[in-house]
C-alpha positions as CSV (number, residue, x, y, z in Angstrom):
1,M,-20.0,32.8,-10.9
2,T,-17.3,30.1,-10.5
3,E,-18.2,26.3,-11.6
4,P,-17.5,24.0,-8.5
5,A,-14.6,22.0,-8.8
6,P,-15.0,18.4,-9.9
7,S,-15.1,16.0,-6.4
8,S,-14.2,12.6,-8.0
9,A,-11.2,11.5,-10.1
10,R,-13.4,10.5,-12.8
11,E,-15.0,13.9,-12.9
12,Q,-11.6,15.8,-13.0
13,A,-10.3,13.3,-15.5
14,L,-13.9,14.0,-17.7
15,D,-13.2,18.0,-17.0
16,Q,-9.4,17.7,-18.2
17,L,-10.7,15.8,-21.3
18,A,-13.2,18.8,-21.8
19,R,-10.6,21.6,-21.4
20,A,-8.3,19.5,-23.8
21,A,-10.8,19.3,-26.3
22,Y,-11.5,23.1,-26.3
23,R,-7.3,23.5,-26.4
24,L,-7.8,21.3,-29.6
25,S,-10.6,23.2,-31.4
26,A,-8.8,26.6,-30.5
27,A,-5.8,25.1,-32.2
28,D,-7.7,24.2,-35.3
29,S,-9.0,27.9,-35.3
30,R,-5.5,29.5,-35.1
31,L,-4.4,26.8,-38.1
32,R,-7.4,28.2,-40.0
33,G,-6.7,31.7,-39.3
34,R,-2.9,30.8,-40.5
35,A,-4.2,29.1,-43.8
36,T,-6.0,32.3,-44.6
37,R,-2.5,34.4,-44.3
38,T,0.2,32.3,-45.2
39,V,0.5,30.7,-48.8
40,G,0.5,27.1,-48.6
41,A,-0.8,26.6,-45.3
42,L,-3.7,24.3,-45.1
43,S,-6.4,24.2,-42.3
44,L,-7.7,20.9,-41.2
45,T,-10.7,21.1,-43.4
46,H,-8.1,21.9,-46.8
47,A,-6.2,19.0,-45.6
48,R,-9.3,16.5,-45.0
49,A,-10.5,17.4,-48.4
50,L,-6.9,16.6,-50.4
51,R,-7.0,13.2,-48.3
52,V,-10.5,12.3,-49.4
53,L,-9.8,13.2,-52.8
54,A,-6.3,11.6,-52.9
55,D,-8.2,8.2,-51.3
56,Q,-11.4,8.5,-53.7
57,G,-10.5,10.2,-56.5
58,P,-12.6,12.7,-58.3
59,L,-15.6,13.6,-56.6
60,T,-18.5,15.6,-57.2
61,I,-19.3,18.5,-54.6
62,S,-22.2,16.8,-52.9
63,Q,-19.6,13.6,-52.6
64,L,-16.6,15.8,-51.4
65,A,-19.2,17.2,-49.1
66,A,-20.2,13.8,-47.5
67,G,-16.3,13.0,-47.6
68,T,-15.3,15.9,-45.3
69,E,-18.5,15.9,-43.2
70,T,-19.5,19.2,-44.0
71,T,-22.3,21.2,-46.2
72,G,-22.6,21.4,-50.1
73,A,-22.0,25.2,-49.6
74,A,-19.2,24.8,-47.3
75,A,-17.6,22.3,-49.7
76,T,-17.8,24.5,-52.7
77,Q,-16.1,27.5,-50.5
78,L,-13.6,25.0,-49.8
79,V,-13.3,23.8,-53.5
80,N,-13.0,27.6,-54.3
81,G,-10.0,27.9,-51.9
82,L,-8.1,24.8,-53.3
83,V,-8.6,25.8,-56.8
84,A,-7.0,29.4,-56.1
85,A,-4.0,27.5,-54.5
86,G,-3.8,25.4,-57.5
87,Y,-4.5,22.0,-55.6
88,V,-7.7,20.9,-57.3
89,T,-9.4,21.6,-60.6
90,R,-13.3,21.7,-61.3
91,E,-14.6,20.1,-64.4
92,R,-18.0,19.5,-65.8
93,P,-18.4,15.8,-66.9
94,P,-19.7,15.8,-70.9
95,E,-22.5,13.3,-69.5
96,D,-23.8,15.5,-66.9
97,K,-23.7,19.1,-67.4
98,R,-25.3,20.2,-64.0
99,S,-22.7,18.2,-61.8
100,V,-19.0,19.2,-61.3
101,L,-16.1,16.7,-60.5
102,V,-13.2,18.1,-58.2
103,S,-9.9,16.7,-59.3
104,L,-6.3,16.6,-57.1
105,T,-3.8,18.2,-59.3
106,E,-0.1,17.2,-59.2
107,T,0.6,19.9,-56.8
108,G,-2.4,19.2,-54.6
109,R,-1.3,15.5,-54.7
110,R,2.3,16.7,-53.6
111,R,1.0,19.2,-51.0
112,H,-1.1,16.3,-49.5
113,E,1.8,13.8,-49.7
114,E,3.9,16.3,-48.0
115,R,1.2,17.0,-45.2
116,Q,0.7,13.2,-44.4
117,T,4.5,13.1,-44.0
118,A,4.4,15.8,-41.7
119,L,1.6,14.7,-39.5
120,A,2.9,11.1,-39.5
121,T,6.3,12.2,-38.4
122,A,4.8,14.8,-35.8
123,L,2.5,12.0,-34.6
124,Q,5.3,9.5,-34.2
125,G,7.7,11.8,-32.3
126,A,4.7,13.5,-30.1
127,L,3.0,10.2,-29.1
128,A,6.1,7.6,-29.0
129,H,5.3,7.0,-25.4
130,H,2.2,5.7,-25.9
131,G,1.3,2.0,-27.0
132,V,-1.1,1.0,-29.4
133,A,-3.8,0.2,-27.0
134,E,-3.6,3.7,-25.8
135,L,-3.6,5.2,-29.3
136,A,-6.9,2.7,-30.1
137,A,-8.6,4.4,-27.0
138,A,-7.7,8.0,-27.8
139,S,-9.2,7.4,-31.3
140,D,-12.2,6.0,-29.6
141,V,-12.6,9.2,-27.3
142,L,-12.2,11.8,-30.3
143,G,-15.0,9.7,-32.2
144,R,-17.1,10.0,-29.4
145,L,-16.2,13.7,-28.8
146,A,-17.1,14.3,-32.4
147,D,-20.7,12.7,-31.7
148,I,-21.2,14.5,-28.5
149,Y,-20.4,18.0,-30.5
150,D,-22.9,16.9,-33.2
151,E,-25.7,16.4,-30.5
152,L,-24.9,19.6,-29.1
């Protein structure tokens, strides 16, 4: 059974937005796939973890989970992959033998900086024709889409 076509211009625009969001999700899945097969490739989740660590410094697993908006178990798996790639280290602080601190290595910091530079260059090029107000509106829309997905 096919869905009826949206009738108003607003419905059409919202339908296009929903389709673009699905495309973004699919692109993220492809990126995650490349990250598991290609040395040095970073998924968005890995890149987000490196950014949080670069911005905030060493964090416990639970703090990293909160910073990357994921669960503790998922953050542990994330850290396992980042340790294997040489991007982070895990250490037990002497004052608390139950927690683990995750820190960026120099290799991880360089990889984060490379990724941020590549992302900034790609955004500048691909979105050069959009003004500041349009970019702010896009950021708002993406944030609201994230909220919607959390509610679904």
